[in-house]
C-alpha atoms as a printed R data frame, in Angstrom:
   type eleno elety resid chain resno       x       y      z
1  ATOM     1    CA   MET     A     1 -12.454 -15.688 27.208
2  ATOM     2    CA   ALA     A     2 -13.337 -17.919 24.257
3  ATOM     3    CA   LYS     A     3 -13.362 -16.382 20.667
4  ATOM     4    CA   LEU     A     4 -16.697 -14.972 19.726
5  ATOM     5    CA   GLY     A     5 -18.776 -17.301 17.552
6  ATOM     6    CA   THR     A     6 -17.437 -20.473 18.967
7  ATOM     7    CA   LYS     A     7 -19.258 -23.243 20.874
8  ATOM     8    CA   LYS     A     8 -18.117 -21.822 24.174
9  ATOM     9    CA   ASN     A     9 -19.076 -18.267 23.242
10 ATOM    10    CA   PRO     A    10 -21.828 -18.293 20.557
11 ATOM    11    CA   LEU     A    11 -23.167 -15.042 18.896
12 ATOM    12    CA   VAL     A    12 -26.410 -13.884 20.535
13 ATOM    13    CA   LEU     A    13 -28.621 -11.967 18.070
14 ATOM    14    CA   LYS     A    14 -32.078 -10.525 18.462
15 ATOM    15    CA   VAL     A    15 -34.106  -9.822 15.405
16 ATOM    16    CA   GLN     A    16 -37.693  -8.621 14.543
17 ATOM    17    CA   THR     A    17 -38.663 -10.619 11.462
18 ATOM    18    CA   ASP     A    18 -38.233 -14.258 10.015
19 ATOM    19    CA   GLU     A    19 -36.613 -12.848  6.816
20 ATOM    20    CA   ARG     A    20 -33.919 -11.307  9.008
21 ATOM    21    CA   ILE     A    21 -33.399 -14.604 10.859
22 ATOM    22    CA   GLN     A    22 -32.714 -16.213  7.489
23 ATOM    23    CA   GLU     A    23 -30.298 -13.530  6.300
24 ATOM    24    CA   LEU     A    24 -28.251 -13.586  9.482
25 ATOM    25    CA   ALA     A    25 -28.293 -17.485  9.657
26 ATOM    26    CA   GLY     A    26 -26.843 -17.394  6.185
27 ATOM    27    CA   ILE     A    27 -24.117 -14.947  7.088
28 ATOM    28    CA   CYS     A    28 -23.236 -17.032 10.146
29 ATOM    29    CA   HIS     A    29 -23.119 -20.345  8.221
30 ATOM    30    CA   GLN     A    30 -20.994 -18.753  5.590
31 ATOM    31    CA   HIS     A    31 -18.254 -17.675  8.197
32 ATOM    32    CA   GLY     A    32 -18.704 -20.756 10.325
33 ATOM    33    CA   PHE     A    33 -20.011 -18.987 13.469
34 ATOM    34    CA   ILE     A    34 -22.060 -20.749 16.221
35 ATOM    35    CA   TYR     A    35 -25.030 -18.600 16.901
36 ATOM    36    CA   ILE     A    36 -28.254 -18.154 18.943
37 ATOM    37    CA   ILE     A    37 -30.980 -16.090 17.255
38 ATOM    38    CA   GLY     A    38 -33.904 -14.822 19.289
39 ATOM    39    CA   PHE     A    39 -37.102 -13.748 17.521
40 ATOM    40    CA   GLU     A    40 -38.397 -10.715 19.457
41 ATOM    41    CA   PRO     A    41 -40.682  -8.547 17.360
42 ATOM    42    CA   ASP     A    42 -41.395  -6.133 20.200
43 ATOM    43    CA   GLU     A    43 -37.700  -5.479 21.009
44 ATOM    44    CA   PRO     A    44 -35.163  -3.551 19.074
45 ATOM    45    CA   GLU     A    45 -32.742  -5.488 16.797
46 ATOM    46    CA   ASP     A    46 -29.394  -6.418 18.301
47 ATOM    47    CA   ILE     A    47 -26.658  -7.890 16.002
48 ATOM    48    CA   SER     A    48 -23.626  -6.319 17.838
49 ATOM    49    CA   ASP     A    49 -22.059  -9.720 18.400
50 ATOM    50    CA   LEU     A    50 -22.060 -10.433 14.689
51 ATOM    51    CA   GLU     A    51 -20.743  -7.075 13.807
52 ATOM    52    CA   ARG     A    52 -17.852  -7.643 16.309
53 ATOM    53    CA   ALA     A    53 -17.132 -11.065 14.936
54 ATOM    54    CA   LEU     A    54 -17.008  -9.799 11.467
55 ATOM    55    CA   ASN     A    55 -14.984  -6.671 12.253
56 ATOM    56    CA   PRO     A    56 -12.793  -7.543 15.262
57 ATOM    57    CA   PRO     A    57 -11.124  -4.504 16.934
58 ATOM    58    CA   LYS     A    58  -7.600  -3.912 15.915
59 ATOM    59    CA   PRO     A    59  -5.014  -4.403 18.615
60 ATOM    60    CA   LEU     A    60  -3.602  -1.141 20.004
61 ATOM    61    CA   ARG     A    61  -0.035  -0.407 18.953
62 ATOM    62    CA   SER     A    62   2.420   1.507 21.059
63 ATOM    63    CA   ALA     A    63   4.142   4.522 19.527
64 ATOM    64    CA   VAL     A    64   7.768   3.929 18.294
65 ATOM    65    CA   ALA     A    65  10.332   5.536 20.688
66 ATOM    66    CA   PRO     A    66  12.094   8.378 18.994
67 ATOM    67    CA   ASN     A    67  15.693   7.981 18.074
68 ATOM    68    CA   ARG     A    68  17.850   9.664 20.748
69 ATOM    69    CA   ASN     A    69  20.035  11.631 18.247
70 ATOM    70    CA   GLY     A    70  16.769  12.468 16.057
71 ATOM    71    CA   PRO     A    71  14.747  15.522 16.299
72 ATOM    72    CA   CYS     A    72  12.522  15.717 19.318
73 ATOM    73    CA   PRO     A    73   8.819  15.015 18.626
74 ATOM    74    CA   CYS     A    74   7.667  17.965 20.685
75 ATOM    75    CA   GLY     A    75   8.834  20.271 17.821
76 ATOM    76    CA   SER     A    76  11.518  22.296 19.662
77 ATOM    77    CA   GLY     A    77  14.121  21.626 16.988
78 ATOM    78    CA   LYS     A    78  16.509  20.170 19.524
79 ATOM    79    CA   LYS     A    79  17.713  16.558 19.583
80 ATOM    80    CA   TYR     A    80  15.485  14.186 21.498
81 ATOM    81    CA   LYS     A    81  18.467  13.432 23.887
82 ATOM    82    CA   LEU     A    82  18.798  17.072 24.874
83 ATOM    83    CA   CYS     A    83  15.223  17.967 25.151
84 ATOM    84    CA   CYS     A    84  12.327  15.595 26.243
85 ATOM    85    CA   LYS     A    85  14.544  12.550 27.031
86 ATOM    86    CA   ARG     A    86  16.093  14.607 29.911
87 ATOM    87    CA   LYS     A    87  12.657  15.674 31.171
88 ATOM    88    CA   LYS     A    88  11.638  12.024 31.587
89 ATOM    89    CA   LYS     A    89  14.410  11.186 34.094
């Protein structure tokens, strides 16, 4: 999927007032986002695309594998190779 805020995947925003349109358009121009703003006074405001574009989710990082000769992360006090590493096999 294309990056959010680009020509292929523009931000889609719903607002209730003209002032809010001007405010959000300024933010989008400042960051170089392509956007579509809908003026819907009877609907609740939805700017979730803009929030996601400004604060992208952090990539998940896997936990570092314990050192086989280090202490076991389970808290037993034994070396990892003699405790939980054996249980994985």
